[in-house]
Every structure is written in C-alpha cells, then in structure tokens.
C-alpha positions in Angstrom: -51.7 104.9 -21.8 -49.7 104.6 -18.7 -48.0 101.4 -18.4 -49.7 101.5 -14.3 -52.9 101.1 -15.6 -52.1 97.7 -16.5 -50.4 97.1 -13.0 -53.7 98.6 -11.1 -55.7 95.7 -12.1 -53.3 93.4 -11.0 -54.7 89.7 -11.8 -57.4 86.9 -11.4 -59.3 84.3 -12.1 -62.4 82.6 -10.4 -61.2 79.1 -9.5 -63.1 76.8 -11.7 -61.4 73.9 -10.3 -64.2 71.6 -8.2 -63.7 69.6 -5.1 -65.2 67.3 -3.5 -66.9 68.7 0.0 -67.7 66.5 3.0 -69.1 69.0 6.3 -66.7 67.6 8.9 -66.6 68.7 12.5 -63.8 71.3 14.3 -62.6 69.2 17.4 -60.1 71.8 17.6 -62.9 74.7 18.2 -60.5 77.0 16.3 -61.9 80.4 15.2 -60.8 81.6 11.6 -58.7 84.1 13.2 -56.5 81.6 15.5 -56.2 79.3 11.9 -54.6 82.2 10.1 -52.6 83.6 12.6 -50.9 79.9 12.6 -51.1 80.4 8.5 -49.1 83.2 8.8 -46.5 82.2 11.3 -45.8 78.8 9.0 -45.7 80.8 6.1 -43.1 83.4 7.5 -41.3 80.1 8.8 -41.2 78.3 5.7 -39.5 80.8 4.0 -35.9 79.0 5.4 -37.1 75.8 3.6 -37.9 77.9 0.3 -34.4 79.4 0.4 -32.8 75.6 -0.1 -34.9 74.8 -3.3 -34.3 75.3 -6.9 -36.9 74.9 -9.6 -38.6 75.5 -12.7 -41.1 78.3 -13.6 -43.4 77.8 -16.5 -45.6 81.3 -18.0 -48.2 80.8 -20.8 -50.2 84.0 -21.5 -52.3 84.7 -24.2 -54.8 87.7 -25.0 -57.5 87.6 -27.7 -60.1 90.0 -29.1 -63.7 90.1 -28.5 -65.2 87.3 -30.2 -62.1 85.0 -29.9 -59.4 86.2 -32.3 -55.7 85.1 -30.9 -54.0 88.5 -30.6 -50.9 87.7 -29.2 -49.1 84.2 -27.2 -45.7 84.2 -25.1 -44.6 81.2 -23.5 -41.5 81.9 -20.6 -39.6 79.1 -18.9 -37.3 80.1 -16.3 -34.7 78.7 -13.9 -35.3 79.6 -9.9 -32.5 79.8 -7.7 -32.5 81.1 -4.4 -30.1 83.7 -3.0 -29.6 85.5 0.2 -32.7 87.6 -0.2 -34.9 85.9 -2.1 -34.9 84.3 -6.0 -33.4 85.1 -9.2 -34.9 83.6 -11.9 -32.8 83.3 -15.0 -34.9 83.0 -18.4 -34.2 80.1 -20.6 -36.7 80.4 -23.2 -38.6 82.7 -24.9 -41.5 82.0 -27.7 -44.4 83.6 -29.1 -46.5 84.8 -31.9 -48.6 87.6 -32.7 -50.7 89.1 -35.4 -49.3 91.5 -38.1 -50.9 92.5 -41.0 -53.1 89.8 -42.0 -51.0 86.7 -40.6 -49.3 85.4 -37.2 -45.9 86.4 -36.9 -43.6 83.4 -34.7 -40.6 84.9 -33.0 -38.2 83.0 -30.2 -35.8 85.0 -27.9 -35.7 88.8 -26.8 -36.0 91.3 -28.0 -39.9 90.6 -28.5 -41.1 92.3 -31.5 -43.9 94.7 -31.2 -43.3 94.9 -27.5 -44.5 98.6 -27.0 -48.1 97.2 -28.8 -50.9 96.9 -26.2 -51.0 93.5 -26.1 -47.2 93.5 -26.5 -47.1 95.9 -23.2 -49.6 94.0 -21.5 -48.1 90.7 -21.5 -44.7 91.7 -20.4 -46.5 93.6 -17.7 -47.9 90.4 -16.5 -45.0 88.6 -16.8 -43.1 91.1 -14.3 -45.7 91.2 -12.2 -45.5 87.6 -11.2 -42.3 87.7 -10.2 -40.7 89.1 -7.2 -36.9 88.5 -6.6 -37.6 89.1 -2.8 -40.0 86.3 -2.9 -39.1 82.7 -1.8 -41.4 80.9 -4.0 -40.8 83.1 -7.4 -44.1 84.6 -6.9 -44.8 88.7 -5.8 -46.2 88.5 -2.3 -49.4 90.1 -3.3 -50.5 86.7 -4.7 -50.8 85.3 -1.6 -52.5 88.5 0.4 -52.6 86.7 3.7 -49.0 86.6 5.2 -48.7 87.8 8.7 -47.9 91.5 7.3 -50.9 91.6 6.0 -53.6 89.7 8.0 -54.5 92.6 10.0 -56.1 94.4 7.1 -58.5 91.5 6.8 -61.7 90.2 8.6 -61.9 86.2 8.5 -65.1 83.4 8.9 -64.9 80.1 9.2 -66.7 78.4 6.4 -66.3 75.0 7.4 -64.3 71.6 7.2 -64.0 69.4 4.6 -61.8 66.4 3.4 -60.4 66.8 0.0 -57.8 64.3 -1.4 -57.8 62.3 2.2 -56.8 65.7 4.2 -58.9 67.7 6.6 -59.2 71.3 5.2 -60.4 74.7 7.1 -62.7 76.3 4.5 -62.4 80.2 5.3 -63.7 83.4 3.4 -61.7 86.9 3.7 -62.7 90.3 3.2 -60.8 93.6 4.0 -61.9 95.9 6.4 -61.5 98.7 4.4 -62.0 98.5 0.7 -60.3 101.6 -0.2 -56.8 100.3 1.4 -57.2 96.3 0.7 -58.0 95.4 -3.0 -58.9 91.3 -2.4 -61.5 89.7 -1.2 -62.0 85.8 -1.4 -61.7 82.4 0.1 -58.8 80.0 1.4 -58.3 76.1 1.7 -56.5 75.5 4.8 -54.5 72.1 5.6 -56.0 71.4 8.9 -52.6 69.3 10.1 -50.0 71.2 9.3 -51.8 74.9 8.6 -50.3 75.9 5.1 -53.1 77.0 2.2 -53.9 74.4 -0.2 -55.8 76.8 -2.6 -56.2 80.4 -2.4 -58.6 82.3 -5.0 -59.4 85.9 -4.9 -61.4 88.7 -6.4 -61.3 92.3 -6.2 -63.2 93.4 -3.2 -65.0 96.1 -4.6 -65.3 97.8 -8.5 -62.5 100.0 -10.3 -62.9 103.7 -9.2 -65.4 105.1 -11.0 -63.0 107.8 -12.4 -60.7 105.4 -14.1 -64.1 103.9 -15.7 -65.2 106.7 -17.0 -62.6 109.3 -17.5 -60.0 106.5 -19.1 -63.0 104.0 -19.8 -61.1 101.5 -17.8 -62.5 97.8 -16.4 -61.2 94.7 -15.6 -64.6 92.9 -14.6 -63.8 89.0 -13.5 -60.6 89.8 -12.2 -58.8 87.9 -9.9 -56.4 84.8 -8.9 -56.3 80.8 -8.2 -53.2 79.5 -6.5 -53.0 75.8 -5.7 -50.0 74.9 -3.4 -48.1 71.3 -3.1 -46.5 69.7 -0.5 -42.8 68.8 -0.4 -41.7 65.9 1.3 -39.8 67.8 3.9 -43.1 69.8 4.6 -42.6 72.8 2.8 -45.8 73.9 0.9 -44.9 75.7 -2.5 -47.3 77.5 -4.7 -47.6 75.3 -7.8 -50.0 76.8 -10.1 -51.4 80.2 -10.7 -54.4 80.5 -13.0 -56.6 83.8 -14.1 -58.8 84.4 -17.0 -60.4 88.5 -17.1 -61.2 90.9 -19.6 -59.9 94.4 -19.6 -61.7 97.3 -21.6 -59.5 100.3 -21.6 -59.9 103.8 -23.6 -63.3 103.0 -24.5 -62.1 101.0 -27.8 -60.0 98.5 -26.6 -61.3 95.1 -25.3 -59.2 92.1 -24.7 -60.0 88.8 -23.0 -56.7 87.3 -21.4 -55.5 84.3 -19.8 -52.3 83.5 -17.8 -51.4 80.4 -16.5 -48.2 79.8 -14.5 -46.4 76.3 -13.1 -43.6 75.8 -11.0 -41.8 72.1 -11.1 -39.1 69.8 -10.7 -38.3 71.3 -7.2 -34.9 70.1 -6.2 -32.9 71.0 -2.7 -30.1 72.8 -3.2 -28.6 70.8 -0.4 -29.9 68.4 2.6 -31.3 70.3 5.3 -33.4 69.5 8.7 -37.2 69.2 8.8 -38.7 72.3 10.2 -41.7 71.8 12.8 -44.6 73.7 11.7 -47.1 75.4 13.9 -50.0 73.8 14.8 -48.5 70.2 14.1 -49.2 67.5 16.4 -45.7 66.0 17.8 
C-alpha cells in the first residue's frame, strides 16, 4: 500500500476537553471575518518571536487492533531550536515496543525494528507529518489551517463570546468554501484581548472520496485534531499540546485505532527581545 495513503488522512481528534461557557456580549461589534483577519495577522507577526525560542517536544503514538490489542507504541523526544527560516528538531530519545510472535519486543533508538510493517510505517508517517522545518512552532502549518494564506478558503461564523479561565474568548466556527479543495472544518476559540488562538479543533469537512473507500478499502472515521495554545510571558502564543484519536481501515482487512499526543514544553528565549504589540491589543 503506498505510504501516501496514510498521509492523505492527515490527523484528528474531536475535542474532549470541556470548557466552562458563559455567553458574553460582543461590545466591539466585530464580525467573525474581522476577528479572524486579526488572528491571521498576529499569527504571521508572531513568527518573529517564535524564532527566538528553544523548547522540548514530546510525541507519543499508539496503534491498537479492533478490540483493544496494542500493536505498536513509540515515544520520541526532541530538542527544537530556531533556524533562519524555521526550526531544527534533534531527536534525543526514541523508545517503543511492538507485538512480535506472541510477545512485546522493546527497542530504543534508531533504526527502529519492523519499520516497514503497517504499524511501523503508520507511526513513522505520523511523526513526520507532525513536523515542519519551515514552521516556527514545530508543527506543520496544516495543523492550524487558518493562516493568512489560507483564510480566503474558509467561511466563518461567530457562535458567541465566552469566558474561559478568566479571559474573554470568541467562539468561531469555520467551513471550507469548497469542500473539494479544502479538507478541514471545525471551531476556533480566540482570545478577545490579543486575537490569538486558544484552542482549535477540526474534523474532515466531507467523507473520504468514494473511489478510495470502494477500490482501496480506505476509511478514517473520526479523523481530526485538537490543538491547545499557551501564552508566553512576552505575549507570544505557542501550540502547547496536540491530540488526536481516530480509526483507520485499509485494504478491507486492516483495522487500527490510532492515538497521537504531542506536547511542547520548557520554552526558553535564546536572547532577550522587546515585546511585540499584537493586532487588536489595546494600548
């Protein structure tokens, strides 16, 4: 089966975190489009600050057979450092286990055993898809599909304004204008003071194309992702966690439950910089 089959599904989780929601007025009278335009501008501008951070990244991926039997588990730890045009990730530790001939085999470091197996390929592809050397936050850009370059592809709707952890939050849904061109739909929670994403979760806007489901037997029900952002002291917002859990059925005989979690932590400045004013922030 071609490796691109795994990538075409990308990833997701329908968010499991619950937030205390209290409807609030929208005194500024901003539309969803105006809010997201400010978010896009701040996302673009915040790259200048993200380039000045080093941090650690932890990725944990598991695959289970239908019924719950663990087939493979891998944990990878990275040090992430900025470069002139993105980030560089250095693998510091890779551990895992896999089911082999009636028992679990443990491993540490590369090369990983049975990497050409279905579960090995799948986990390797997912780890690669979570990375992007051109991104300043260590995540591939597709995990936040609302950058300034991509917003023209979406229609937005303001669902309300809430208070979460003492901060006012805009609750916005997004749908692709053309489902044949853009795969994701979902909801975004936007900090009303700084116009930065607090949480974004997505799901596929449509079904896997019929030709893949009928000819190749591929389906990925429940696919999507949940990203939670964390504000740093200087005002830059980093994606702190990403989670997803979905099922993949392929070739009519393979059925796996996949769980993915990513955590960015231990953020440190590489050098001191002045604070950047964000779009929409009051003086």
